[in-house]
C-alpha positions as CSV (number, residue, x, y, z in Angstrom):
1,M,-82.0,57.4,3.3
2,N,-80.2,56.7,0.0
3,K,-80.5,53.2,-1.3
4,T,-77.6,51.4,-3.0
5,N,-78.3,50.2,-6.5
6,P,-77.7,46.4,-6.6
7,T,-76.2,46.7,-10.1
8,D,-73.6,49.2,-8.8
9,L,-72.8,47.0,-5.8
10,N,-72.2,44.0,-8.1
11,T,-70.0,46.1,-10.3
12,T,-67.9,47.2,-7.3
13,I,-67.5,43.7,-6.0
14,E,-66.4,42.4,-9.4
15,S,-63.9,45.3,-9.7
16,T,-62.4,44.5,-6.3
17,E,-62.1,40.8,-7.1
18,A,-60.4,41.7,-10.4
19,K,-57.9,43.9,-8.6
20,N,-57.1,41.3,-6.0
21,Q,-56.6,38.7,-8.7
22,A,-54.2,41.0,-10.6
23,L,-52.2,41.7,-7.4
24,L,-52.0,37.9,-6.7
25,T,-50.8,37.2,-10.3
26,Q,-48.2,40.0,-10.0
27,S,-46.9,38.7,-6.7
28,T,-46.6,35.1,-8.0
29,A,-44.7,36.3,-11.0
30,E,-42.2,38.2,-8.8
31,E,-41.7,35.2,-6.6
32,A,-40.9,33.1,-9.6
33,K,-38.2,35.6,-10.7
34,T,-36.7,35.8,-7.2
35,P,-34.1,33.0,-6.2
36,K,-35.5,30.6,-3.7
37,Q,-34.6,31.6,-0.1
38,L,-34.4,29.6,3.1
39,D,-37.8,28.8,4.7
40,W,-38.5,31.0,7.7
41,V,-41.0,30.5,10.5
42,T,-42.6,33.6,11.9
43,E,-42.9,33.7,15.6
44,P,-44.8,36.1,17.8
45,Y,-43.4,39.6,18.3
46,G,-41.8,39.5,14.8
47,K,-39.0,37.0,15.8
48,Q,-37.8,34.7,13.1
49,K,-36.2,31.3,13.5
50,Q,-34.5,29.3,10.8
51,K,-35.7,25.7,10.3
52,K,-33.2,23.0,11.3
53,S,-32.0,21.0,8.4
54,T,-32.6,17.2,8.6
55,Y,-29.8,16.5,6.1
56,R,-26.8,14.7,7.4
57,K,-23.6,14.5,5.5
58,P,-22.7,10.8,5.0
59,K,-19.6,9.6,6.8
60,R,-16.7,8.6,4.7
61,P,-15.6,5.0,4.9
62,T,-12.4,4.4,6.8
63,R,-9.2,3.1,5.1
64,L,-9.1,-0.5,4.0
65,T,-7.5,-2.8,6.4
66,G,-7.3,-6.5,7.2
67,K,-5.1,-9.2,8.5
68,L,-3.5,-11.9,6.3
69,P,-3.2,-15.3,8.0
70,L,0.2,-16.9,7.5
71,E,0.0,-20.7,7.8
72,I,3.2,-22.6,8.5
73,H,3.4,-26.4,8.7
74,T,7.1,-27.0,9.6
75,Q,9.0,-26.1,12.7
76,E,11.9,-24.8,10.6
77,A,9.8,-22.1,9.0
78,Q,8.2,-21.2,12.3
79,L,11.6,-20.7,13.9
80,L,12.8,-18.7,10.9
81,F,9.6,-16.5,11.3
82,A,10.7,-15.7,14.9
83,G,14.4,-15.3,13.9
84,K,15.4,-18.3,16.1
85,L,16.4,-20.9,13.6
86,S,20.1,-20.5,14.3
87,S,22.3,-18.9,17.0
88,Q,23.7,-16.3,14.5
89,N,21.5,-13.4,15.7
90,D,19.0,-13.9,12.9
91,L,16.2,-11.4,12.4
92,G,12.6,-12.6,12.1
93,L,9.8,-11.5,9.7
94,L,8.4,-8.9,12.0
95,R,11.6,-7.0,12.5
96,F,12.2,-7.1,8.8
97,G,8.8,-5.6,8.1
98,G,9.3,-2.9,10.7
99,Q,12.7,-1.8,9.2
100,M,11.2,-1.7,5.7
101,S,8.5,0.6,7.0
102,A,11.2,3.0,8.3
103,I,12.9,2.9,4.9
104,W,9.6,3.5,3.2
105,D,9.0,6.7,5.4
106,A,12.4,8.0,4.5
107,A,11.9,7.4,0.8
108,A,8.7,9.4,1.0
109,K,10.8,12.3,2.3
110,D,13.1,12.2,-0.7
111,D,15.9,10.1,0.8
112,P,17.6,8.6,-2.3
113,Y,19.4,5.9,-0.3
114,A,16.0,4.7,1.1
115,D,14.7,4.6,-2.4
116,W,17.7,2.5,-3.5
117,Y,17.2,0.0,-0.6
118,L,13.6,-0.5,-1.5
119,L,14.7,-1.4,-5.0
120,K,17.5,-3.7,-3.8
121,V,15.3,-5.5,-1.3
122,Y,12.5,-6.0,-3.9
123,D,14.9,-7.4,-6.5
124,A,16.4,-9.7,-3.9
125,V,12.9,-11.0,-2.8
126,I,11.9,-11.7,-6.4
127,K,15.2,-13.5,-7.2
128,L,15.0,-15.7,-4.0
129,R,11.4,-16.6,-4.5
130,R,12.1,-17.8,-8.1
131,Q,15.0,-19.9,-6.8
132,L,12.8,-21.4,-4.0
133,T,10.1,-22.2,-6.5
134,E,12.5,-23.9,-8.9
135,A,14.0,-26.1,-6.1
136,T,10.6,-27.1,-4.8
137,T,9.3,-27.9,-8.3
138,A,12.4,-30.1,-9.0
139,Y,11.9,-32.1,-5.7
140,Q,8.1,-32.4,-6.3
141,Q,8.7,-33.8,-9.8
142,Q,11.0,-36.5,-8.3
143,I,8.1,-37.6,-6.0
144,E,5.6,-37.6,-8.9
145,Q,7.8,-39.8,-11.0
146,T,7.3,-42.5,-8.4
147,Y,4.0,-41.9,-6.8
148,G,2.2,-39.7,-9.4
149,A,0.8,-36.2,-9.0
150,A,-1.9,-37.4,-6.6
151,L,0.5,-37.4,-3.7
152,A,0.5,-33.9,-2.1
153,P,3.3,-32.8,0.3
154,F,2.7,-33.9,3.9
155,A,1.0,-31.3,6.1
156,S,0.6,-30.6,9.8
157,Y,-2.8,-31.4,11.2
158,K,-2.4,-28.3,13.4
159,P,-0.3,-25.8,11.6
160,F,1.1,-22.6,13.1
161,T,-1.2,-19.7,12.0
162,K,-0.2,-16.0,12.5
163,P,-2.4,-13.1,11.4
164,L,-0.2,-10.5,9.8
165,W,-0.6,-6.8,9.2
166,F,2.2,-4.6,7.8
167,R,2.2,-0.9,6.8
168,T,4.0,-1.6,3.5
169,Q,4.0,-4.4,0.9
170,Y,7.5,-5.5,1.9
171,G,6.4,-7.3,5.1
172,Y,4.0,-9.4,3.0
173,L,6.7,-10.1,0.5
174,G,8.8,-11.4,3.3
175,A,5.9,-13.6,4.4
176,Q,5.7,-15.0,0.9
177,I,9.4,-16.0,1.2
178,L,8.6,-17.9,4.4
179,A,5.6,-19.6,2.8
180,D,7.8,-20.7,-0.1
181,F,10.4,-22.0,2.4
182,D,7.8,-23.9,4.3
183,R,6.5,-25.7,1.2
184,L,10.1,-26.5,0.2
185,M,10.7,-28.2,3.6
186,R,7.4,-30.0,3.4
187,V,8.4,-31.5,0.0
188,A,11.9,-32.4,1.3
189,F,10.5,-34.1,4.4
190,T,7.8,-35.9,2.4
191,A,10.4,-37.3,-0.1
192,N,12.6,-38.4,2.8
193,S,9.7,-40.1,4.6
194,I,8.5,-42.1,1.5
195,G,12.0,-43.2,0.4
196,I,12.8,-40.7,-2.4
197,L,16.5,-39.8,-2.5
198,L,17.0,-36.2,-3.3
199,D,20.3,-34.5,-4.1
200,H,20.6,-33.4,-0.5
201,D,19.1,-34.5,2.8
202,P,16.5,-32.3,4.5
203,E,19.0,-30.9,7.1
204,F,21.3,-29.7,4.3
205,I,18.3,-28.1,2.4
206,K,17.2,-26.4,5.6
207,D,20.6,-24.9,6.3
208,R,21.2,-23.8,2.7
209,W,18.0,-21.9,2.2
210,S,17.5,-20.6,5.7
211,K,20.8,-18.8,5.5
212,K,19.8,-17.1,2.3
213,I,16.5,-16.0,3.8
214,A,18.3,-14.8,7.0
215,L,20.6,-12.7,4.8
216,L,17.6,-11.2,3.0
217,F,16.0,-10.2,6.3
218,K,19.2,-8.6,7.5
219,R,19.7,-6.5,4.3
220,P,17.4,-3.6,5.2
221,F,19.4,-3.0,8.4
222,Q,22.4,-2.0,6.3
223,W,20.6,1.2,5.5
224,Q,21.3,4.2,7.7
225,D,18.9,7.1,8.3
226,L,21.2,10.1,7.5
227,E,18.3,12.5,7.0
228,I,19.6,13.3,3.5
229,T,17.6,14.3,0.4
230,R,18.3,14.6,-3.3
231,A,18.7,18.3,-2.8
232,D,21.9,17.7,-0.9
233,F,23.3,15.9,-3.9
234,E,22.2,18.7,-6.3
235,E,24.1,21.1,-4.1
236,N,27.0,18.6,-3.6
237,N,27.4,19.7,0.0
238,E,29.3,18.1,2.8
239,K,26.3,16.0,3.9
240,A,26.1,14.3,0.5
241,K,29.9,13.6,0.5
242,Q,29.7,12.0,3.9
243,A,26.7,9.9,2.8
244,I,28.7,8.6,-0.2
245,L,31.6,7.6,2.1
246,R,29.2,5.7,4.4
247,L,26.7,4.1,2.0
248,G,28.3,4.3,-1.4
249,R,27.7,6.1,-4.6
250,L,24.1,6.1,-5.9
251,P,23.1,5.1,-9.4
252,E,22.2,8.0,-11.6
253,G,18.7,6.7,-12.2
254,V,18.0,6.6,-8.4
255,L,19.1,10.3,-8.1
256,K,16.9,11.3,-11.0
257,K,13.9,9.2,-9.7
258,T,13.7,7.3,-13.0
259,L,14.8,4.0,-11.2
260,R,12.5,3.1,-8.4
261,A,11.0,-0.1,-6.9
262,P,7.6,-1.2,-8.1
263,F,6.4,-0.6,-4.6
264,A,7.6,2.8,-3.5
265,P,5.8,5.8,-1.9
266,P,5.2,9.1,-3.7
267,I,7.9,11.6,-2.9
268,I,6.3,14.6,-1.5
269,K,8.4,17.6,-0.4
270,P,7.0,20.6,1.6
271,T,7.5,22.8,-1.4
272,D,5.8,20.5,-3.9
273,T,2.7,21.8,-5.7
274,K,-0.3,19.7,-6.7
275,E,1.1,19.5,-10.3
276,D,4.4,18.1,-8.9
277,I,2.5,15.4,-6.9
278,V,0.4,14.4,-9.9
279,K,3.6,14.2,-12.1
280,Q,5.3,12.0,-9.5
281,E,2.4,9.7,-9.3
282,T,2.4,9.4,-13.1
283,I,6.1,8.5,-13.1
284,Q,5.4,5.9,-10.4
285,Q,2.5,4.3,-12.4
286,T,4.7,4.0,-15.4
287,S,7.5,2.3,-13.5
288,D,4.9,-0.2,-12.0
289,E,4.1,-1.4,-15.5
290,K,7.7,-2.5,-16.1
291,P,8.5,-6.2,-15.3
292,P,10.4,-6.8,-12.0
293,Q,14.1,-6.9,-12.1
294,D,16.2,-9.8,-10.8
295,T,19.4,-7.8,-10.8
296,E,20.9,-5.0,-8.7
297,P,21.8,-1.6,-10.1
298,T,25.4,-0.6,-9.9
299,E,27.0,2.8,-9.5
300,S,26.9,3.3,-13.3
301,G,23.2,2.6,-13.5
302,K,23.8,-0.8,-15.1
303,T,22.7,-4.0,-13.4
304,T,24.6,-7.0,-12.0
305,D,23.5,-10.2,-10.3
306,T,23.2,-10.0,-6.6
């Protein structure tokens, strides 16, 4: 029987190990060059099953929302909030806010008259708020001349509080008007209670300013949804002519979208591209930087006091 030389056996083993090591090195190098693939689990009979990923896409936060509490101390402001201060079919804050939302939606659909009414209502709100603040400040100064600045207007120990939520900024602008009126009446009643004689009694002050606010709340209802767009005016079709007869001639700046309210929706038409939308948002941001107007645009594009 032939005997194996131990030296030859060791040489064979070393040669085999060297070959295996070379194959392993080559395999590792090829894996490094190959893009990383999904991990696979080999099951019996050659079946393969992909591992289930444990990664979960984070949920996006919902849109911001909340309710603003409106606090009212006088019965006059509370009745004005509900539209029941007088028997002249007045409209309350909630109906005002709802109508402004309808105008907002129409303005987003390129209705130039809706855009115009957003501007007119905004200017009217700013002007009326300034007048209310001036009247309140004048009455408060008369109180301070006698009793000093330490005397604050009388307040209700249990005021009327109403949480508010509106789809547009205009409902909240209307709420600011009510808050201003409420403070004015508090100052007027305080002065009357402590013996300060103002230029008018509280009843006259209430009637004068509540009528102005009631007219403001009715203003959006002069707008009519004619389902018209700026394209109709470009074509000068019959629809545009009828709209002019019913709602008046529009300022040139409104038609060209260079005159818009600080709070107005982006105008998005079905045919608009992404570039058009970005351009419109840029124009809107530029107009927001301008100071608010206290005047109303006329047919010629100039302004006049409302």
